[in-house]
C-alpha positions in Angstrom: 26.5 -30.4 -31.6 23.3 -31.9 -30.3 25.0 -32.7 -27.0 26.2 -29.1 -26.6 22.7 -27.8 -27.3 21.2 -30.2 -24.7 23.9 -29.1 -22.2 23.1 -25.4 -22.9 19.4 -25.9 -22.5 19.9 -27.8 -19.3 22.0 -24.9 -17.9 19.4 -22.3 -18.9 16.6 -24.3 -17.3 18.7 -24.6 -14.1 19.5 -20.9 -14.1 15.8 -20.1 -14.6 14.9 -22.3 -11.7 17.4 -20.5 -9.5 15.8 -17.1 -10.2 12.1 -18.1 -10.5 9.8 -16.8 -7.9 7.0 -18.6 -6.1 4.3 -16.0 -7.2 0.8 -16.2 -5.8 -2.3 -14.6 -7.3 -4.5 -13.8 -4.4 -8.0 -12.3 -3.9 -9.1 -9.3 -1.8 -10.6 -11.7 0.7 -7.2 -13.5 1.1 -5.5 -10.2 1.6 -8.1 -9.1 4.2 -7.6 -12.4 6.1 -3.9 -11.9 6.1 -4.2 -8.4 7.4 -6.6 -9.6 10.1 -4.1 -12.4 11.1 -1.1 -10.0 11.2 -0.1 -9.7 14.8 0.3 -6.2 16.1 -1.0 -4.4 13.0 -2.8 -1.2 13.9 -6.5 -2.1 13.9 -7.5 0.7 11.5 -5.6 -1.0 8.7 -7.4 -4.3 9.2 -10.0 -3.4 6.6 -11.4 -4.4 3.2 -10.3 -0.9 2.1 -6.7 -1.7 3.0 -7.1 -5.0 1.1 -8.5 -3.1 -1.8 -5.4 -0.8 -1.7 -3.2 -3.8 -2.0 -5.2 -5.1 -5.0 -4.9 -1.7 -6.7 -1.2 -1.5 -6.0 -0.2 -5.1 -6.9 -3.0 -6.5 -9.0 -3.2 -9.3 -6.4 0.3 -10.6 -7.4 2.7 -11.3 -4.6 5.6 -10.9 -7.1 4.6 -7.4 -8.2 7.6 -5.1 -8.2 9.0 -1.8 -9.6 12.1 0.2 -9.1 11.4 0.7 -5.4 8.6 -1.4 -4.2 7.9 -5.1 -3.9 5.1 -7.5 -3.0 1.4 -7.5 -2.4 1.5 -4.2 -0.5 4.3 -2.7 -2.5 6.7 -2.2 0.4 9.5 0.2 -0.4 12.6 -1.9 0.0 14.8 0.1 -2.4 17.4 2.9 -1.7 14.6 5.5 -1.0 13.0 3.1 1.6 14.4 0.4 3.8 17.5 -0.1 1.7 17.5 -3.9 1.7 20.1 -6.0 -0.1 19.0 -7.6 -3.4 19.1 -11.0 -1.7 16.7 -9.8 1.0 14.5 -8.1 -1.5 14.3 -11.3 -3.6 13.5 -13.4 -0.5 10.7 -11.0 0.4 9.3 -11.1 -3.1 9.5 -14.9 -3.0 7.6 -15.2 0.3 4.0 -16.2 0.7 1.2 -13.8 1.3 1.1 -13.9 5.1 4.8 -13.6 5.4 4.8 -10.5 3.1 2.0 -8.9 5.2 3.8 -9.7 8.4 7.0 -8.2 7.1 5.0 -5.0 6.1 3.6 -4.5 9.6 6.5 -2.6 11.2 6.6 0.0 8.4 2.8 0.3 8.4 2.6 0.8 12.2 5.4 3.4 12.0 3.4 5.4 9.5 0.3 5.2 11.7 2.1 6.9 14.5 1.9 10.3 12.6 -0.3 13.1 13.9 -2.3 13.0 10.7 -3.1 9.3 11.0 -4.0 9.5 14.7 -6.3 12.5 14.0 -8.0 10.5 11.2 -8.2 7.4 13.4 -9.9 9.4 16.3 -12.4 10.8 13.8 -13.1 7.3 12.3 -13.4 5.6 15.6 -15.8 8.2 17.0 -17.7 8.4 13.7 -17.2 12.2 13.9 -16.5 14.0 10.6 -13.6 16.4 10.2 -15.2 19.7 9.1 -17.9 17.7 7.4 -15.6 15.1 5.8 -16.3 11.5 6.8 -13.2 9.5 7.5 -13.3 5.9 6.2 -11.1 2.8 6.2 -9.9 4.0 2.8 -8.7 7.3 4.2 -6.7 5.5 6.9 -5.2 3.2 4.3 -4.2 6.1 2.0 -2.7 8.0 4.9 -0.5 5.0 5.8 0.4 4.5 2.1 1.5 8.1 1.5 3.3 8.5 4.8 3.4 11.2 7.5 4.4 14.3 5.5 1.6 13.9 2.9 -1.0 12.7 5.4 -0.2 15.5 7.9 -0.5 18.1 5.2 -3.8 16.7 4.0 -5.3 16.5 7.5 -4.3 20.1 8.3 -6.1 21.1 5.1 -9.1 19.0 6.1 -9.4 20.7 9.5 -9.2 24.2 8.0 -11.2 23.8 4.7 -13.1 20.5 4.9 -11.0 19.2 1.9 -7.6 17.5 1.6 -6.0 20.2 -0.6 -3.2 18.9 -2.7 -0.6 16.1 -2.6 2.7 17.5 -1.3 5.6 15.7 0.3 7.8 18.7 1.0 10.4 17.6 -1.6 9.1 19.4 -4.7 6.3 17.0 -5.5 2.8 18.4 -5.5 -0.6 17.8 -7.1 -2.3 14.5 -7.9 -3.9 12.2 -5.4 -4.5 13.0 -1.7 -5.5 10.8 1.2 -9.1 11.8 0.5 -9.1 11.0 -3.2 -7.0 7.9 -3.0 -8.9 6.7 0.1 -12.2 7.1 -1.8 -10.7 5.1 -4.7 -9.9 2.2 -2.2 -13.3 2.5 -0.6 -15.1 2.2 -4.0 -12.9 -0.8 -4.9 -13.7 -2.4 -1.5 -17.4 -1.9 -2.0 -17.4 -3.8 -5.3 -15.0 -6.6 -4.4 -15.9 -9.8 -2.6 -14.5 -9.1 0.8 -15.8 -9.3 4.4 -13.9 -8.8 7.6 -15.2 -10.0 10.9 -18.5 -10.7 9.3 -19.1 -7.3 7.8 -18.5 -5.5 4.5 -16.2 -2.6 4.1 -17.6 0.9 4.8 -16.7 2.0 1.3 -19.0 3.2 -1.5 -17.7 6.7 -1.9 -17.1 8.1 -5.4 -13.9 7.4 -7.3 -11.7 10.4 -8.1 -11.4 11.5 -11.7 -7.6 11.2 -11.6 -7.0 7.4 -11.6 -3.2 7.4 -11.7 -1.8 4.9 -9.2 1.0 6.1 -6.9 2.4 2.6 -6.6 4.4 2.8 -3.4 4.2 2.2 0.3 6.4 4.7 2.0 9.1 3.6 4.5 9.1 5.6 7.8 12.9 5.9 8.0 14.6 8.3 8.0 11.7 10.3 9.3 9.6 9.9 6.2 11.0 8.6 3.0 10.5 10.4 -0.3 7.3 9.6 -2.1 7.7 7.8 -5.4 5.4 9.4 -8.0 4.4 8.2 -11.5 6.0 10.3 -14.3 2.9 12.4 -14.9 2.9 13.6 -11.3 6.6 14.0 -10.7 
């Protein structure tokens, strides 16, 4: 009986070892450094605000995951996103911080090709507000996070009213956070966290929105723009 119990425990330990993940708990500075070291990443996303977005999304845990999204930047690898196999998803989840960030770059850069992101980037680079609204690193990070449809909708509203309007993805989801409110949340987090990039602090410091629900997803760019994953109270 004892031998059987020992054998069973040995088998369980072996099975656990096979499925265990090499999780890292990282800081905002480590994420910012990984973003800065990611080759080819659009420069507007190399910010402490983007690092703050990652910390908000994942809590600084490289193994963070939900029904669609995985890793430090919550890359959508599920059926509504890149559609990876479970083996590939597990390998990404098990990867170190820099490898995860490097694997996120293609999706991130695809989202930054949208008209909305490019409009925000031009405003940010020129330090020229859009109808009185100051674009920040957090705005750029939120635009990338929500994807082209939401970002374009918000930027159109910015140009016409000076505000982001509402969250809408064109698929029946509306309300909740926008690139303005969620960007402000990232900026505020960046202003209070210990993070510098290229020797300077983030340009955050704007007020946090009253709706503090976290969307919890990075949107895949294919096909066109993947559906947004909303928390239950916004769906």
